DSSP file (Angstrom, degrees, kcal/mol; ACC not computed):
  #  RESIDUE AA STRUCTURE BP1 BP2  ACC     N-H-->O    O-->H-N    N-H-->O    O-->H-N    TCO  KAPPA ALPHA  PHI   PSI    X-CA   Y-CA   Z-CA
    1    1 A X     >        0   0    0      0, 0.0     4,-2.1     0, 0.0     5,-0.2   0.000 360.0 360.0 360.0 -53.2 -134.3 -300.0  -65.3
    2    2 A X  H  >  +     0   0    0      1,-0.2     4,-2.2     2,-0.2     5,-0.2   0.873 360.0  52.9 -62.8 -33.3 -136.3 -297.8  -62.8
    3    3 A X  H  > S+     0   0    0      1,-0.2     4,-2.6     2,-0.2     5,-0.3   0.971 109.4  48.7 -66.7 -44.4 -133.1 -296.1  -61.5
    4    4 A X  H  > S+     0   0    0      1,-0.2     4,-1.9     2,-0.2    -1,-0.2   0.864 110.6  49.6 -61.7 -35.4 -132.0 -295.2  -65.0
    5    5 A X  H  X S+     0   0    0     -4,-2.1     4,-2.0     2,-0.2    -1,-0.2   0.872 111.7  50.2 -73.5 -34.5 -135.5 -293.8  -65.9
    6    6 A X  H  X S+     0   0    0     -4,-2.2     4,-3.1     2,-0.2     5,-0.2   0.929 110.7  48.2 -65.7 -49.2 -135.4 -291.7  -62.6
    7    7 A X  H  X S+     0   0    0     -4,-2.6     4,-2.6     1,-0.2    -2,-0.2   0.867 111.6  50.9 -65.4 -34.2 -132.0 -290.3  -63.4
    8    8 A X  H  X S+     0   0    0     -4,-1.9     4,-2.3    -5,-0.3    -1,-0.2   0.962 111.7  47.2 -59.3 -46.3 -133.1 -289.4  -67.0
    9    9 A X  H  X S+     0   0    0     -4,-2.0     4,-2.7     1,-0.2    -2,-0.2   0.935 114.2  47.5 -61.2 -47.0 -136.2 -287.6  -65.5
   10   10 A X  H  X S+     0   0    0     -4,-3.1     4,-2.5     1,-0.2    -1,-0.2   0.942 110.9  51.0 -54.7 -48.0 -134.0 -285.8  -63.0
   11   11 A X  H  X S+     0   0    0     -4,-2.6     4,-1.9     1,-0.2    -1,-0.2   0.897 111.9  47.0 -58.7 -44.4 -131.5 -284.9  -65.7
   12   12 A X  H  X S+     0   0    0     -4,-2.3     4,-2.1     1,-0.2    -1,-0.2   0.857 112.6  50.6 -66.8 -38.4 -134.4 -283.4  -68.0
   13   13 A X  H  X S+     0   0    0     -4,-2.7     4,-1.8     2,-0.2    -2,-0.2   0.897 108.5  50.7 -69.0 -40.0 -135.8 -281.5  -65.1
   14   14 A X  H  X S+     0   0    0     -4,-2.5     4,-1.9    -5,-0.2    -2,-0.2   0.875 110.5  50.0 -61.8 -41.7 -132.5 -280.0  -64.2
   15   15 A X  H  X S+     0   0    0     -4,-1.9     4,-2.6     1,-0.2     5,-0.3   0.946 109.9  51.7 -60.8 -49.4 -132.0 -278.9  -67.8
   16   16 A X  H  X S+     0   0    0     -4,-2.1     4,-2.1     1,-0.2    -2,-0.2   0.861 110.4  45.9 -54.4 -39.9 -135.3 -277.3  -67.9
   17   17 A X  H  X S+     0   0    0     -4,-1.8     4,-1.8     2,-0.2    -1,-0.2   0.788 111.1  53.1 -77.4 -31.3 -134.9 -275.4  -64.8
   18   18 A X  H  X S+     0   0    0     -4,-1.9     4,-2.1     2,-0.2    -2,-0.2   0.865 110.5  47.6 -67.5 -35.3 -131.4 -274.2  -65.9
   19   19 A X  H  X S+     0   0    0     -4,-2.6     4,-2.4     2,-0.2    -2,-0.2   0.959 109.3  53.3 -70.3 -47.3 -132.8 -272.9  -69.2
   20   20 A X  H  X S+     0   0    0     -4,-2.1     4,-2.1    -5,-0.3    -2,-0.2   0.932 113.6  43.9 -51.2 -51.4 -135.8 -271.1  -67.4
   21   21 A X  H  X S+     0   0    0     -4,-1.8     4,-2.2     1,-0.2    -1,-0.2   0.855 110.1  53.9 -66.5 -40.2 -133.3 -269.3  -65.1
   22   22 A X  H  X S+     0   0    0     -4,-2.1     4,-2.0     2,-0.2    -1,-0.2   0.933 108.4  50.1 -58.9 -47.6 -130.8 -268.5  -67.9
   23   23 A X  H  X S+     0   0    0     -4,-2.4     4,-2.0     1,-0.2    -2,-0.2   0.935 109.6  51.7 -59.3 -49.4 -133.7 -266.8  -70.0
   24   24 A X  H  X S+     0   0    0     -4,-2.1     4,-1.4     1,-0.2    -1,-0.2   0.911 110.4  47.6 -62.2 -39.2 -134.8 -264.6  -66.9
   25   25 A X  H  X S+     0   0    0     -4,-2.2     4,-1.0     1,-0.2    -1,-0.2   0.903 111.0  52.1 -64.3 -38.5 -131.3 -263.3  -66.3
   26   26 A X  H  < S+     0   0    0     -4,-2.0     4,-0.2     1,-0.2    -1,-0.2   0.843 107.9  52.7 -69.8 -37.9 -131.0 -262.5  -70.0
   27   27 A X  H >< S+     0   0    0     -4,-2.0     3,-0.9     1,-0.2    -1,-0.2   0.840 105.2  53.0 -66.6 -33.0 -134.2 -260.6  -69.9
   28   28 A X  H 3< S+     0   0    0     -4,-1.4    -1,-0.2     1,-0.2    -2,-0.2   0.771 110.5  48.8 -73.6 -26.7 -133.1 -258.4  -67.0
   29   29 A X  T 3< S+     0   0    0     -4,-1.0    -1,-0.2    -5,-0.2     2,-0.2   0.359  79.9 129.1-100.5  11.7 -129.9 -257.5  -68.9
   30   30 A X    <   -     0   0    0     -3,-0.9     2,-0.3    -4,-0.2    -3,-0.1  -0.417  34.8-175.4 -64.1 128.5 -131.6 -256.5  -72.2
   31   31 A X        -     0   0    0     -2,-0.2    -2,-0.1     1,-0.0    32,-0.0  -0.897  40.4 -75.5-118.6 159.2 -130.6 -253.2  -73.5
   32   32 A X        -     0   0    0     -2,-0.3    -1,-0.0     1,-0.2     0, 0.0  -0.253  35.3-150.3 -52.0 134.1 -131.9 -251.3  -76.5
   33   33 A X        +     0   0    0      2,-0.1     2,-0.3    29,-0.0    -1,-0.2   0.147  67.4  86.3 -90.2  16.5 -130.4 -252.8  -79.7
   34   34 A X  S    S-     0   0    0     28,-0.1     2,-0.3    29,-0.1    -2,-0.0  -0.874  73.9-125.4-122.3 154.7 -130.5 -249.5  -81.7
   35   35 A X        +     0   0    0     -2,-0.3     2,-0.3    27,-0.1    27,-0.2  -0.752  38.8 162.5 -91.1 140.7 -128.0 -246.7  -82.0
   36   36 A X  E     -A   61   0A   0     25,-2.4    25,-2.7    -2,-0.3     2,-0.3  -0.956  23.8-158.5-152.6 169.5 -129.2 -243.1  -81.2
   37   37 A X  E     -A   60   0A   0     -2,-0.3     2,-0.3    94,-0.3    23,-0.2  -0.957  12.7-173.5-153.5 138.7 -128.0 -239.6  -80.3
   38   38 A X  E     -A   59   0A   0     21,-1.8    21,-2.2    -2,-0.3     2,-0.5  -0.977  27.0-123.3-136.6 146.6 -129.9 -236.8  -78.6
   39   39 A X  E     -A   58   0A   0     -2,-0.3    19,-0.3    19,-0.2     3,-0.1  -0.813  28.2-173.6 -77.5 121.6 -129.3 -233.2  -77.8
   40   40 A X        +     0   0    0     17,-1.9    18,-0.2    -2,-0.5    -1,-0.1   0.648  69.7  36.1 -98.4 -17.3 -129.7 -232.8  -74.2
   41   41 A X  S    S+     0   0    0     16,-0.8     2,-0.4     1,-0.0    -1,-0.1   0.182  98.5  79.5-126.4  18.8 -129.5 -229.1  -73.2
   42   42 A X        -     0   0    0     15,-0.2     2,-0.3    -3,-0.1    -3,-0.1  -0.990  60.7-155.4-130.5 131.2 -131.3 -227.3  -76.2
   43   43 A X    >   -     0   0    0     -2,-0.4     3,-2.0     1,-0.1    92,-0.1  -0.765  32.7 -92.6-106.9 153.3 -135.0 -227.1  -76.6
   44   44 A X  T 3  S+     0   0    0     -2,-0.3    93,-0.2     1,-0.3    -1,-0.1  -0.331 115.5  21.0 -55.7 135.7 -137.0 -226.6  -79.9
   45   45 A X  T 3  S+     0   0    0     91,-3.7    -1,-0.3     1,-0.2    92,-0.2   0.483  86.9 151.7  81.6   5.4 -137.5 -222.8  -80.4
   46   46 A X    <   -     0   0    0     -3,-2.0    92,-2.2    90,-0.3     2,-0.4  -0.320  36.0-141.3 -63.6 141.9 -134.6 -221.8  -78.1
   47   47 A X  E     -d  138   0B   0     90,-0.2     2,-0.4    66,-0.0    92,-0.2  -0.902  13.3-161.1-113.1 145.1 -133.0 -218.4  -79.1
   48   48 A X  E     -d  139   0B   0     90,-3.0    92,-1.8    -2,-0.4     2,-0.3  -0.971  18.8-118.9-126.9 148.0 -129.3 -217.6  -78.9
   49   49 A X  E >   -d  140   0B   0     -2,-0.4     3,-1.3    90,-0.2    59,-0.4  -0.598  31.0-108.9 -87.3 138.7 -127.5 -214.3  -78.9
   50   50 A X  T 3  S+     0   0    0     90,-2.1    59,-0.2    -2,-0.3    92,-0.1  -0.321 101.3  13.6 -56.6 140.5 -125.2 -213.3  -81.6
   51   51 A X  T 3  S+     0   0    0     57,-3.5     2,-0.5     1,-0.2    -1,-0.2   0.623  98.5 117.4  67.3  10.0 -121.5 -213.2  -80.6
   52   52 A X    <   -     0   0    0     -3,-1.3    56,-0.6    56,-0.2    -1,-0.2  -0.964  66.4-124.9-107.8 127.6 -122.1 -215.1  -77.4
   53   53 A X  E     - B   0 107A   0     -2,-0.5     2,-0.3    54,-0.2    54,-0.2  -0.427  31.5-171.3 -71.1 145.7 -120.5 -218.5  -77.0
   54   54 A X  E     - B   0 106A   0     52,-1.6    52,-2.3    -2,-0.1     2,-0.4  -0.958  16.3-140.3-136.6 149.5 -122.9 -221.5  -76.3
   55   55 A X  E     - B   0 105A   0     -2,-0.3     2,-0.5    50,-0.2    50,-0.2  -0.957  10.7-165.6-114.7 131.7 -122.4 -225.0  -75.3
   56   56 A X  E     - B   0 104A   0     48,-2.7    48,-2.3    -2,-0.4     2,-0.3  -0.959  10.2-159.0-117.8 133.6 -124.5 -227.9  -76.7
   57   57 A X  E     - B   0 103A   0     -2,-0.5   -17,-1.9    46,-0.2   -16,-0.8  -0.871  10.8-177.5-109.4 149.9 -124.4 -231.4  -75.0
   58   58 A X  E     -AB  39 102A   0     44,-2.7    44,-2.4    -2,-0.3     2,-0.4  -0.962  18.6-143.3-139.7 154.9 -125.3 -234.5  -76.5
   59   59 A X  E     -AB  38 101A   0    -21,-2.2   -21,-1.8    -2,-0.3     2,-0.4  -0.983  15.6-166.9-122.1 133.8 -125.6 -238.3  -75.5
   60   60 A X  E     -AB  37 100A   0     40,-3.5    40,-2.8    -2,-0.4     2,-0.4  -0.951   3.1-172.0-121.8 138.6 -124.7 -241.0  -77.9
   61   61 A X  E     +AB  36  99A   0    -25,-2.7   -25,-2.4    -2,-0.4     2,-0.4  -0.997   7.1 172.5-134.1 131.1 -125.6 -244.7  -77.5
   62   62 A X        -     0   0    0     36,-2.0     3,-0.1    -2,-0.4   -27,-0.1  -0.991  34.8-131.8-131.3 143.0 -124.4 -247.6  -79.7
   63   63 A X  S    S+     0   0    0     -2,-0.4    -1,-0.1     1,-0.2    35,-0.1   0.781 108.8  31.1 -69.7 -25.4 -125.0 -251.2  -78.9
   64   64 A X  S    S-     0   0    0      2,-0.2    -1,-0.2    34,-0.1    32,-0.2   0.459 108.6-114.9-110.5  -3.5 -121.4 -252.1  -79.5
   65   65 A X  S    S+     0   0    0      1,-0.3     2,-0.3    33,-0.2    32,-0.2   0.623  73.2 125.0  83.7  11.3 -119.6 -248.8  -78.5
   66   66 A X        +     0   0    0     57,-0.3    57,-0.9    30,-0.1     2,-0.3  -0.856  25.3 146.9-106.6 146.4 -118.3 -247.9  -81.9
   67   67 A X  E     -E  122   0B   0     -2,-0.3     2,-0.3    55,-0.2    55,-0.2  -0.980  25.1-152.1-167.6 153.6 -118.9 -244.7  -83.8
   68   68 A X  E     +E  121   0B   0     53,-2.3    53,-2.6    -2,-0.3    -2,-0.0  -0.978  67.4   5.0-131.5 153.2 -117.3 -242.2  -86.3
   69   69 A X  E     -     0   0B   0     -2,-0.3     2,-0.4    51,-0.2    -1,-0.1   0.825  62.9-165.2  53.0  51.3 -117.6 -238.6  -87.0
   70   70 A X  E     +     0   0B   0     17,-0.2    17,-2.5    50,-0.2     2,-0.3  -0.634  23.5 167.1 -72.0 119.3 -120.0 -237.1  -84.2
   71   71 A X  E     -EF 119  86B   0     48,-2.6    48,-2.6    -2,-0.4     2,-0.5  -0.947  38.7-136.3-133.9 156.2 -121.1 -233.8  -85.4
   72   72 A X  E     -EF 118  85B   0     13,-2.8    13,-3.1    -2,-0.3     2,-0.5  -0.972  29.4-156.4-112.0 134.7 -123.6 -231.1  -84.6
   73   73 A X  E     -EF 117  84B   0     44,-3.1    44,-1.9    -2,-0.5     2,-0.4  -0.888  12.0-168.6-115.8 134.0 -125.1 -229.7  -87.8
   74   74 A X  E     -EF 116  83B   0      9,-3.3     9,-2.9    -2,-0.5     2,-0.4  -0.969   2.2-171.4-117.2 136.6 -126.7 -226.3  -88.3
   75   75 A X  E     -EF 115  82B   0     40,-1.8    40,-2.3    -2,-0.4     2,-0.3  -0.989  23.4-133.7-124.9 118.8 -128.8 -225.5  -91.5
   76   76 A X  E  >  -E  114   0B   0      5,-2.6     4,-1.9    -2,-0.4    38,-0.2  -0.585  15.4-140.2 -76.2 131.4 -129.9 -221.9  -92.0
   77   77 A X  T  4 S+     0   0    0     36,-2.4    -1,-0.1    -2,-0.3    37,-0.1   0.832  94.4  38.5 -62.1 -41.7 -133.7 -222.1  -93.0
   78   78 A X  T  4 S+     0   0    0     35,-0.4    -1,-0.2     1,-0.1    36,-0.1   0.896 127.5  27.8 -86.1 -41.1 -133.5 -219.3  -95.6
   79   79 A X  T  4 S-     0   0    0      2,-0.1    -2,-0.2     1,-0.0    -1,-0.1   0.672  89.2-133.6 -96.2 -20.6 -130.2 -219.8  -97.4
   80   80 A X     <  +     0   0    0     -4,-1.9    -3,-0.1     1,-0.3    -2,-0.0   0.413  49.2 156.6  83.1  -6.5 -129.7 -223.5  -96.9
   81   81 A X        -     0   0    0     -6,-0.1    -5,-2.6     1,-0.1     2,-0.5  -0.288  29.6-149.6 -58.1 133.9 -126.1 -222.9  -95.7
   82   82 A X  E     -F   75   0B   0     -7,-0.2     2,-0.4    -3,-0.1    -7,-0.2  -0.918  17.1-179.1-112.3 132.4 -124.8 -225.8  -93.6
   83   83 A X  E     -F   74   0B   0     -9,-2.9    -9,-3.3    -2,-0.5     2,-0.4  -0.985   7.1-167.2-128.2 134.6 -122.3 -225.5  -90.9
   84   84 A X  E     -F   73   0B   0     -2,-0.4     2,-0.4   -11,-0.2   -11,-0.2  -0.911   5.0-163.9-122.9 145.7 -121.1 -228.5  -88.8
   85   85 A X  E     -F   72   0B   0    -13,-3.1   -13,-2.8    -2,-0.4     2,-0.2  -0.970  27.2-111.7-123.1 142.6 -119.1 -228.7  -85.6
   86   86 A X  E     -F   71   0B   0     -2,-0.4     2,-0.5   -15,-0.2   -15,-0.3  -0.499  26.3-129.2 -69.6 143.1 -117.3 -231.7  -84.1
   87   87 A X        -     0   0    0    -17,-2.5     2,-0.5    -2,-0.2    17,-0.2  -0.805  26.6-155.4 -84.2 123.8 -118.7 -233.2  -81.0
   88   88 A X  E     +C  103   0A   0     15,-3.4    15,-3.1    -2,-0.5     2,-0.3  -0.871  26.1 137.9-114.4 137.0 -115.9 -233.5  -78.5
   89   89 A X  E     -C  102   0A   0     -2,-0.5     2,-0.3    13,-0.2    13,-0.2  -0.892  55.1 -59.3-154.8-170.4 -115.9 -236.0  -75.6
   90   90 A X        -     0   0    0     11,-0.6     2,-0.5    -2,-0.3    11,-0.1  -0.568  52.6-121.0 -76.2 134.7 -113.9 -238.4  -73.7
   91   91 A X        -     0   0    0     -2,-0.3    -1,-0.1     1,-0.1    -3,-0.0  -0.678  36.8-105.1 -76.8 124.7 -112.4 -241.2  -75.7
   92   92 A X        -     0   0    0     -2,-0.5    -1,-0.1     1,-0.2     4,-0.1  -0.286  29.8-168.4 -58.6 132.7 -113.6 -244.5  -74.3
   93   93 A X  S    S+     0   0    0      2,-0.1     2,-0.4     1,-0.0    -1,-0.2   0.640  71.6  59.8 -93.1 -14.1 -111.0 -246.3  -72.4
   94   94 A X  S >  S-     0   0    0      0, 0.0     3,-1.3     0, 0.0     2,-0.1  -0.919  93.4-111.7-111.9 134.0 -112.8 -249.6  -72.2
   95   95 A X  T 3  S+     0   0    0     -2,-0.4     3,-0.1     1,-0.2   -30,-0.1  -0.425  99.8  23.0 -64.4 137.7 -113.7 -251.4  -75.4
   96   96 A X  T 3  S+     0   0    0      1,-0.3    -1,-0.2   -31,-0.2   -31,-0.1   0.565  73.8 164.7  85.2   5.3 -117.5 -251.6  -76.0
   97   97 A X    <   -     0   0    0     -3,-1.3    -1,-0.3   -32,-0.2    -5,-0.1  -0.425  18.0-166.8 -57.8 131.9 -118.5 -248.5  -73.9
   98   98 A X        +     0   0    0      1,-0.2   -36,-2.0    -3,-0.1     2,-0.5   0.802  60.3  51.7-102.4 -32.3 -122.0 -247.9  -75.1
   99   99 A X  E     +B   61   0A   0    -38,-0.2     2,-0.4   -36,-0.1   -38,-0.2  -0.919  64.1 177.5-114.7 130.5 -123.1 -244.5  -73.9
  100  100 A X  E     -B   60   0A   0    -40,-2.8   -40,-3.5    -2,-0.5     2,-0.5  -0.959  20.9-139.4-131.3 145.7 -120.9 -241.5  -74.4
  101  101 A X  E     +B   59   0A   0     -2,-0.4   -11,-0.6   -42,-0.2     2,-0.3  -0.916  23.2 178.9-105.8 123.6 -121.3 -237.7  -73.7
  102  102 A X  E     -BC  58  89A   0    -44,-2.4   -44,-2.7    -2,-0.5     2,-0.3  -0.902   6.4-175.8-124.4 150.1 -120.2 -235.1  -76.2
  103  103 A X  E     -BC  57  88A   0    -15,-3.1   -15,-3.4    -2,-0.3     2,-0.3  -0.943   1.7-175.6-136.5 165.3 -120.2 -231.3  -76.2
  104  104 A X  E     -B   56   0A   0    -48,-2.3   -48,-2.7    -2,-0.3     2,-0.4  -0.972  17.3-136.9-155.2 153.5 -119.3 -228.5  -78.7
  105  105 A X  E     +B   55   0A   0     -2,-0.3     2,-0.4   -50,-0.2   -50,-0.2  -0.846  22.1 179.0-108.2 144.9 -119.2 -224.8  -78.5
  106  106 A X  E     -B   54   0A   0    -52,-2.3   -52,-1.6    -2,-0.4     2,-0.5  -0.998  20.3-154.3-149.3 151.4 -120.5 -222.3  -81.0
  107  107 A X  E     -B   53   0A   0     -2,-0.4   -54,-0.2   -54,-0.2   -57,-0.1  -0.935  23.1-134.8-124.4 102.6 -120.8 -218.7  -81.4
  108  108 A X        +     0   0    0    -56,-0.6   -57,-3.5    -2,-0.5   -56,-0.2  -0.275  24.7 174.2 -64.3 143.8 -123.5 -217.4  -83.8
  109  109 A X        +     0   0    0    -59,-0.2     2,-0.3     1,-0.2    -1,-0.1   0.587  60.6  52.8-120.4 -15.5 -122.5 -214.7  -86.2
  110  110 A X  S    S-     0   0    0     30,-0.0    -1,-0.2     2,-0.0     2,-0.1  -0.956  78.8-118.9-129.0 147.8 -125.6 -214.2  -88.3
  111  111 A X        +     0   0    0     -2,-0.3     2,-0.3    -3,-0.1    29,-0.2  -0.463  62.4  78.7 -80.6 149.8 -129.2 -213.6  -87.5
  112  112 A X  E    S- G   0 139B   0     27,-1.9    27,-2.6    -2,-0.1     2,-0.4  -0.900  74.4 -61.4 149.4-177.7 -131.8 -216.2  -88.5
  113  113 A X  E     - G   0 138B   0     -2,-0.3   -36,-2.4    25,-0.2   -35,-0.4  -0.864  44.2-169.7-105.5 144.5 -133.5 -219.5  -87.9
  114  114 A X  E     -EG  76 137B   0     23,-2.9    23,-2.8    -2,-0.4     2,-0.6  -0.978  22.1-141.6-133.1 144.2 -131.6 -222.7  -88.1
  115  115 A X  E     -EG  75 136B   0    -40,-2.3   -40,-1.8    -2,-0.3     2,-0.4  -0.934  33.3-171.6 -94.9 122.7 -132.6 -226.4  -88.1
  116  116 A X  E     +EG  74 135B   0     19,-3.4    19,-2.1    -2,-0.6     2,-0.3  -0.910  14.4 159.9-117.3 147.1 -130.0 -228.2  -85.9
  117  117 A X  E     -E   73   0B   0    -44,-1.9   -44,-3.1    -2,-0.4     2,-0.4  -0.982  31.5-127.1-146.7 168.2 -129.4 -231.9  -85.2
  118  118 A X  E     +E   72   0B   0     -2,-0.3    14,-2.7   -46,-0.2     2,-0.3  -0.894  33.7 174.7-109.9 147.3 -126.6 -234.1  -84.0
  119  119 A X  E     -EH  71 131B   0    -48,-2.6   -48,-2.6    -2,-0.4     2,-0.3  -0.973  14.1-179.7-146.9 159.9 -125.4 -237.1  -86.0
  120  120 A X  E     - H   0 130B   0     10,-1.9    10,-3.0    -2,-0.3     2,-0.6  -0.967  35.7-106.2-150.8 163.6 -122.7 -239.9  -86.2
  121  121 A X  E     -EH  68 129B   0    -53,-2.6   -53,-2.3    -2,-0.3     2,-0.4  -0.872  35.1-139.8 -94.7 125.1 -121.8 -242.6  -88.4
  122  122 A X  E     -EH  67 128B   0      6,-3.0     6,-1.0    -2,-0.6     2,-0.7  -0.666   9.5-160.0 -82.9 132.0 -122.8 -246.0  -86.7
  123  123 A X        +     0   0    0    -57,-0.9   -57,-0.3    -2,-0.4     2,-0.2  -0.849  49.8  92.4-112.1  94.3 -120.2 -248.7  -87.1
  124  124 A X  S    S-     0   0    0     -2,-0.7     3,-0.1   -61,-0.0   -57,-0.0  -0.711  94.1 -42.8-151.0-156.5 -122.1 -252.1  -86.5
  125  125 A X  S    S+     0   0    0      1,-0.2     2,-0.6    -2,-0.2    -2,-0.0   0.897 134.5  29.0 -56.2 -43.9 -123.9 -254.8  -88.2
  126  126 A X  S    S-     0   0    0      2,-0.0     2,-0.3    -3,-0.0    -1,-0.2  -0.979  87.6-149.0-119.4 124.5 -125.7 -252.2  -90.3
  127  127 A X        +     0   0    0     -2,-0.6     2,-0.3    -4,-0.1    -4,-0.2  -0.664  35.5 112.6 -92.0 144.4 -123.8 -249.1  -91.0
  128  128 A X  E     -H  122   0B   0     -6,-1.0    -6,-3.0    -2,-0.3     2,-0.6  -0.988  63.6 -65.8 178.8-174.3 -125.2 -245.8  -91.5
  129  129 A X  E     -H  121   0B   0     -2,-0.3     2,-0.5    -8,-0.2    -8,-0.2  -0.848  40.9-157.9 -99.8 127.2 -125.7 -242.2  -90.3
  130  130 A X  E     -H  120   0B   0    -10,-3.0   -10,-1.9    -2,-0.6     2,-0.3  -0.921  13.8-169.6-104.2 116.8 -127.7 -241.9  -87.1
  131  131 A X  E     -H  119   0B   0     -2,-0.5   -94,-0.3   -12,-0.2   -12,-0.2  -0.815  16.2-129.2-115.6 152.1 -129.4 -238.5  -86.5
  132  132 A X        -     0   0    0    -14,-2.7   -94,-0.2    -2,-0.3     2,-0.1  -0.263  49.2 -72.7 -82.4 179.3 -131.1 -236.8  -83.6
  133  133 A X        -     0   0    0    -96,-0.2     2,-0.2     1,-0.1   -15,-0.2  -0.463  57.9-107.2 -72.3 144.9 -134.5 -235.2  -83.8
  134  134 A X        -     0   0    0     -2,-0.1     2,-0.3   -17,-0.1   -17,-0.2  -0.524  36.1-164.7 -71.3 137.3 -134.3 -231.8  -85.7
  135  135 A X  E     - G   0 116B   0    -19,-2.1   -19,-3.4    -2,-0.2     2,-0.5  -0.940  13.1-136.9-119.1 147.2 -134.7 -228.7  -83.6
  136  136 A X  E     + G   0 115B   0     -2,-0.3   -91,-3.7   -21,-0.2   -90,-0.3  -0.922  29.4 170.4-101.0 126.1 -135.4 -225.2  -84.7
  137  137 A X  E     - G   0 114B   0    -23,-2.8   -23,-2.9    -2,-0.5     2,-0.4  -0.814  17.6-148.1-121.3 160.1 -133.4 -222.4  -83.1
  138  138 A X  E     -dG  47 113B   0    -92,-2.2   -90,-3.0    -2,-0.3     2,-0.4  -0.942   3.3-157.8-129.2 160.8 -133.0 -218.8  -83.8
  139  139 A X  E     +dG  48 112B   0    -27,-2.6   -27,-1.9    -2,-0.4     2,-0.3  -0.979  24.1 145.1-132.3 147.9 -130.2 -216.3  -83.4
  140  140 A X  E     -d   49   0B   0    -92,-1.8   -90,-2.1    -2,-0.4     2,-0.5  -0.993  46.8-100.9-169.6 166.2 -130.4 -212.6  -83.0
  141  141 A X        -     0   0    0     -2,-0.3     2,-0.4   -92,-0.2   -90,-0.1  -0.915  37.3-157.7-101.9 130.1 -128.9 -209.4  -81.5
  142  142 A X        -     0   0    0     -2,-0.5     2,-0.4   -92,-0.1    -2,-0.0  -0.927   7.0-141.7-117.7 134.1 -130.9 -208.2  -78.6
  143  143 A X        -     0   0    0     -2,-0.4     2,-0.1     1,-0.1    -2,-0.0  -0.725  27.7-112.7 -92.1 134.8 -130.9 -204.6  -77.4
  144  144 A X        -     0   0    0     -2,-0.4     2,-0.2     1,-0.1    -1,-0.1  -0.409  29.4-125.5 -69.3 147.1 -131.0 -204.1  -73.6
  145  145 A X              0   0    0      1,-0.1    -1,-0.1    -2,-0.1     0, 0.0  -0.648 360.0 360.0 -93.3 149.6 -134.2 -202.4  -72.2
  146  146 A X              0   0    0     -2,-0.2    -1,-0.1     0, 0.0    -2,-0.0   0.445 360.0 360.0 -93.7 360.0 -134.0 -199.4  -70.1
């Protein structure tokens, strides 16, 4: 009877230690469980020259690696005109890749102030459009100084 009791206590202790070590490993592997996108190389208030090509870089994160329609959106502050550019990047080769880098090129044609943000359609447990922080940029023609 004593032997059976000791074996039971040993079994319970082993289960307890196994569950504790499993929880510690899971905590170390925790990643954010929300989708997001950010513009990485443009600052709020930045100015771009008309007729000069520019590149915008973004970083997209999804917990499951799935997304649709990643775009960069420009909204002219005075007219409300909206222009969007597809964000282009390497197509994931492994299923579930979570962090993706995208770029797009644009050439401003009109002077003014624009609100820009990057966005994508998140395909996960809850679906919706994920947007980056809005940045205000300006475009203009600059004359060289003598």
